[in-house]
Structures are given as C-alpha cells and as structure tokens.
VOKOLLO-774540 format. One record per residue (C-alpha): y, x, z; residue in one letter. Coordinates in steps of 0.25 Angstrom, whole numbers, padded with zeros to 4 digits, always signed. Each point is the difference from the previous one (the first is absolute). Last residue first. Example, Ala and Ser with C-alpha at 12.3 -4.5 7.8 and 13.67 -1.06 7.14 Angstrom:
<recs>
-0004+0055+0029S -0014-0006+0002A 
</recs>
This chain:
<recs>
+0017+0391-0023X +0002-0013-0008X -0007+0006-0012X -0012+0004+0009X -0001-0014+0006X +0000-0006-0014X -0011+0009-0004X -0008-0004+0012X +0002-0014-0003X -0004+0002-0015X -0013+0006+0005X -0003-0011+0010X +0002-0010-0012X -0010+0008-0008X +0005+0008-0012X -0002+0014+0006X +0005+0012-0007X +0014-0004-0004X +0008+0012-0001X +0015-0001+0003X +0010+0008-0009X +0014+0001+0005X +0009-0004-0012X +0007+0011-0009X -0003-0007-0013X +0002-0014+0005X +0014+0003+0005X +0008-0006-0011X -0009-0012-0001X +0002-0006-0014X -0004+0010-0010X -0010+0007+0009X -0007-0014+0002X +0001-0006-0013X -0006+0009-0010X -0011+0005+0010X -0004-0013+0005X -0001-0006-0015X -0009+0012-0003X -0009-0002+0012X -0001-0015-0002X -0005-0001-0014X -0009+0010-0006X -0005+0008+0012X +0001-0012+0010X -0006-0010-0009X -0011+0010-0004X -0004+0002+0015X +0000-0015+0002X -0009-0003-0012X -0009+0011+0003X -0002-0004+0015X -0002-0015-0004X -0011+0003-0010X -0005-0015+0000X -0004+0002-0014X +0009-0012-0005X +0011+0007+0007X -0002+0013-0007X +0000-0008-0013X +0013-0006+0004X +0006+0013+0003X -0005+0005-0014X +0006-0012-0007X +0013+0003+0007X +0000+0014-0005X -0004-0003-0014X +0010-0012-0001X +0013+0008+0003X +0005+0006+0013X +0014-0006+0003X -0001-0012-0009X -0014-0003+0006X +0004+0001+0014X +0002-0015+0002X -0015-0002-0005X -0004+0008+0012X +0006-0011+0009X -0009-0011-0006X -0012+0009+0000X +0003+0002+0015X +0000-0014+0003X -0013-0002-0008X -0007+0010+0010X +0000-0010+0011X -0007+0006+0013X +0003+0014-0005X +0015-0004-0003X +0001-0005+0014X -0004+0014+0005X +0014+0005-0004X +0003+0007+0013X -0014+0005+0003X -0002+0005-0015X +0014+0007+0001X -0004+0007+0013X -0013+0005-0006X +0006+0005-0012X +0011+0007+0007X -0010+0007+0009X -0008+0005-0011X +0013+0005-0008X +0003+0008+0013X +0013-0004+0008X +0014+0004+0000X +0011-0008+0008X +0014+0004-0003X +0011+0000+0011X +0014-0004-0005X +0015+0002+0004X +0009-0011-0005X +0009-0001-0012X -0010-0009-0007X -0001-0009+0012X +0015-0002+0001X +0000-0004-0015X -0011-0010+0002X +0007-0006+0012X +0014-0001-0007X -0007-0007-0012X -0008-0010+0007X -0015+0001-0003X -0002-0010-0012X -0012-0009+0001X -0010-0003-0012X -0010+0011+0005X +0007+0009+0009X +0013+0004-0009X +0009+0011+0001X -0012+0009+0002X -0005+0003+0014X -0002+0013+0007X -0005-0006+0013X +0008-0002+0013X +0001+0007+0013X +0013-0003+0008X +0006+0011+0009X +0005-0003+0014X +0015-0001+0004X +0002-0013-0008X -0010-0007+0009X -0006-0011-0009X +0000-0015+0001X +0011-0002-0010X -0008+0008-0010X -0012-0009+0001X +0008-0013-0001X +0008+0005-0012X -0012+0004-0007X -0007-0013+0003X +0013-0007-0005X +0000+0008-0013X -0015-0004-0002X +0003-0015+0003X +0012+0000-0010X -0009+0007-0011X -0011-0011+0002X -0013+0004+0007X -0011+0006-0007X -0013-0008-0001X -0010+0004+0011X -0016-0001-0002X +0000+0006-0013X +0009+0012+0004X +0007+0006-0012X -0001+0015-0002X -0007+0002-0013X +0013+0002-0008X +0005+0008+0012X +0008-0002+0013X -0011-0004+0010X +0006-0014+0001X +0002-0010+0011X +0015+0003-0001X +0002+0002+0015X -0013+0008+0001X +0004+0008-0012X +0013+0003+0006X -0005+0005+0013X +0012+0004+0008X -0006+0008+0011X +0006+0004+0014X -0010+0008+0007X -0008-0005+0012X -0014+0006-0003X -0005-0013-0006X +0013+0001-0010X -0004+0014-0004X -0015-0005-0002X +0005-0011-0009X +0009+0010-0008X -0012+0009-0001X -0008-0011-0006X +0010-0003-0010X +0002+0014-0005X -0015+0003+0000X -0002+0010-0012X -0005-0011-0009X +0012+0001-0010X +0007+0014+0001X +0009+0004+0012X +0013-0005+0006X +0003-0004+0015X +0015+0000+0001X +0007+0003+0013X +0013-0009+0001X +0012+0003+0009X +0007-0013+0002X +0014-0006+0000X +0002+0002-0015X -0011-0011-0002X +0008-0010+0007X +0012+0000-0009X -0003-0008-0013X -0012-0007+0007X +0011-0006+0009X +0007-0006-0011X -0012-0007-0006X -0005-0004+0014X +0014-0006+0004X +0001-0008-0013X -0014-0006+0003X +0005-0003+0014X +0012-0008-0005X -0009-0008-0010X -0010-0003+0011X +0010-0007+0008X +0015+0001-0001X +0001-0002+0015X -0013+0002+0007X -0001-0013+0009X -0004+0002+0015X -0009-0009+0008X +0002+0000+0015X -0011-0011+0002X +0005-0013+0007X -0007-0011-0008X +0014-0002-0007X +0001+0015-0003X -0013-0001-0007X +0005-0012-0008X +0013+0006-0004X -0007+0014-0004X -0009-0008-0009X +0011-0007-0007X +0009+0012-0001X -0011+0008-0006X -0002-0010-0011X +0015-0004-0002X +0006+0014+0000X -0004+0014+0003X +0000+0004-0015X -0015+0000-0003X -0005-0004+0013X +0001+0006+0014X -0004-0002+0014X -0001+0010+0012X -0008-0005+0012X +0003+0000+0015X -0011-0006+0009X +0006-0001+0014X -0004-0014+0001X -0015+0004-0002X -0007-0002-0013X -0012-0010+0001X +0005-0010-0010X +0003+0010-0010X -0011+0000-0010X -0006-0014-0002X +0010-0009+0006X +0013+0008-0003X -0005+0003-0014X -0003-0015-0003X +0013-0004+0005X +0007+0010-0009X -0008-0005-0012X +0002-0015+0003X +0015+0002+0002X +0001+0009-0013X -0007-0011-0008X +0009-0011+0006X +0013+0007-0003X -0004+0004-0014X +0001-0013-0007X +0013-0004+0006X +0005+0014-0001X -0003+0001-0015X +0006-0014-0002X +0013+0005+0007X +0000+0013-0008X +0000-0008-0013X -0009-0005-0012X -0005+0011-0010X +0002+0013+0007X -0002-0005+0015X -0012-0009-0004X -0006+0012-0007X +0002+0009+0012X -0006-0011+0009X -0013+0000-0008X -0001+0015-0002X +0002+0002+0015X -0011-0011+0003X -0010+0006-0010X +0002+0014+0006X +0000-0004+0015X +0012-0005+0007X +0003+0004+0014X -0009+0012-0002X -0004+0007+0013X -0005+0013-0006X -0001+0011+0011X +0009+0013-0001X -0006+0013+0004X +0010+0008-0008X +0010-0010-0008X -0006-0006-0012X -0005+0002-0014X -0006-0007-0012X -0009-0007+0008X +0011-0006+0009X +0007-0006-0012X -0013-0006-0005X -0003-0006+0014X +0013-0007+0000X +0012+0005+0009X +0001-0002+0015X -0005+0015+0003X -0001+0001+0015X +0001+0013+0008X -0006+0000+0013X +0003+0005+0015X +0013+0006-0005X +0002+0015+0004X -0008+0004-0013X +0011-0003-0009X +0010+0008+0009X -0010+0012+0000X -0001-0001-0015X +0015+0001-0001X +0009-0011-0005X +0011+0000-0011X +0000-0012+0000X +0006-0012+0008X -0004-0007+0012X +0001-0015+0003X +0001-0010+0012X +0011-0010-0003X -0009-0008-0009X +0004-0002-0015X +0004-0014-0004X -0008-0006-0012X -0010-0006+0009X -0014-0004-0004X -0005-0002+0014X +0007-0014+0000X +0011+0000+0011X -0003-0007+0014X +0009-0012+0002X 
</recs>
C-alpha cells in the first residue's frame, strides 16, 4: 500500500550542511517546504516557496499537536499536506523532466520536507532533502560570517554624503569588479533619510544570508569594493567581523564639489520632492540633535521650495560634521586614502571613473 505523503520516516537521499554556494546551485531547484511567513523571514539562496502547509494550516496543526496529540495533528495535517503537494506538482512541476533534481528543506529537515521529497521521489525525480533544514543552514551562515571576511581584501569607498559612493559601486560592478553593496542588500541608503519608500528593509536574517551569498560567490584572489558603512544600515546590523575587516582595510576617498553633491542628492532623494511631507517627518527625527530653530528653518526652506538651499544646509550642518567625526575615527586608513575626484555625475562619467580606478 502506498504510504501517505505526510511521512515521519526520513528518505534515504539527504545532504547535510555545511554547503558551498556552488553545491547549492548544482541542484536544478531549491524548494522551501515551510510556510510563506517562514520563507518571507529568510530562505536559502534562490529558493522557491513550496509550502506544504500555509500559515493558517501550520498554526492549526501546531495547536492540535500542543493541545491534543501528535496523532491528531498528523490526522488533520496529512490530507492538507497531500493536497498542497498534489497542487504543486500539477501546477508547477508537471513539466519537469525525469532528470530534474531539486533540493528540499523545511525548518529542521523533518516531516514537511520529508513529505515533499517522498512524493517527488515516488514520481521519479531525484529529490534530495537538506538534513537539519533551514536551522542547520542558518547555523552555517552565522559561523561562516565570522570567518569569511578575513578571506578577502576589501577596498573601501569613502567620501562625504553626496559624493557618489553608491553610484561608483554600481559602475564598478558594471565594469566587472567584485562589489559588496551593503546598502543595496539592506534596501537603505544608510542615513536618517535613507529608507526606500518602494522597498522595505529585509529581516536581519535575510540580510545576513544575502551577505553570505555575495561573499561566497566572490573570487578570494580579487579585491572586493565596499562602501564605508556604519555598524548599522538603517535598522540592520552589519556582521561584526565584516565591519571590523572593512575598517582595517585600504580606502579610496571620493571628492566632489558642493554643487555636484547637491545635484546628486536631489536625484537620489527625488521621492522627497514628490512628497515633501515624508521629508518633514524625517527632519523631525533630527530635532534632538539640531534644536527647534534649525529644524524650523529647514522646514521653512522646504515650504519655499528652496531645495538646493535645504540640501546644502543639511550637508554643512548635519552630514559633513557627522562624516568627519565617524570616518577618521573608525576607518584607520581613511586619512591616507587615495583621492578620486568626481567631475562628471552621469552614468557614463561614473563608468569612466570606475575604469580608471580598476586600471
């Protein structure tokens, strides 16, 4: 008699962490059998969500397990799991060839991934279960981030706010350089005004997985360009070993005229000009640092539409002093950094600047 897909026994085919990124990407697909909420918090690189129990179903089965018994939880959960797996095969995997080889995981590599692997293998696909599941992978990420940064030579791009650091990193990546763009991974520009209205920040776990994925893909014989971040990018913490490695690394410092910096910042933060109320809210966060008189002055400039004047005063009164205090204290090679002048703030201009740096 065919076993129910909600099996307790572990399939024979399994692989255990630690895994390299190359080993993960050798599979044709990585399938996350956990609930959508678990997947949203963090998941393995390139994983697809194939929930064998959705959030409500998982909560229902878990409650029955705690309040009644494991048997009752399985009796209720088995048909739910069976239907969800059947739907996934019919709607998503029916066209896969016999040679298709997915890696499947759940929270601890037990019932949920075991159920999905069992059915996929019954069909004839060479499905492999990740032993220990996401929990084991997460443990590996945390451990690797304590040692991986030491394997690389970082080139730290520093410079005052508005000098084009993020644009240079983008141009360096386009020219084939290895770039760890922490602000891009964190969906935040790293200042009190830096959140992106169209992209909420990921979770801390997801941020760390993204860093692990990036570092794991790099060639250790080549330098990695990174921006001179603080310990936090928005609400997210940069792993301690990574920030310490960055702060001990060689620096190159961008310098740009005040006019160029104002123009770059207005382009980068154009959403504030479309919705000034957003900026008013952010400026209020600076009131404890700058007092009512200065904040009210900035709000008055905003009311007049004096964007150049407002940005210029924010640079002089807030950003530049903060940069001077933190940069030379935290980045030991900042004072002797190679100076790179930004004279063209167009995309082509930054690409040309990136090529000159790489030469």
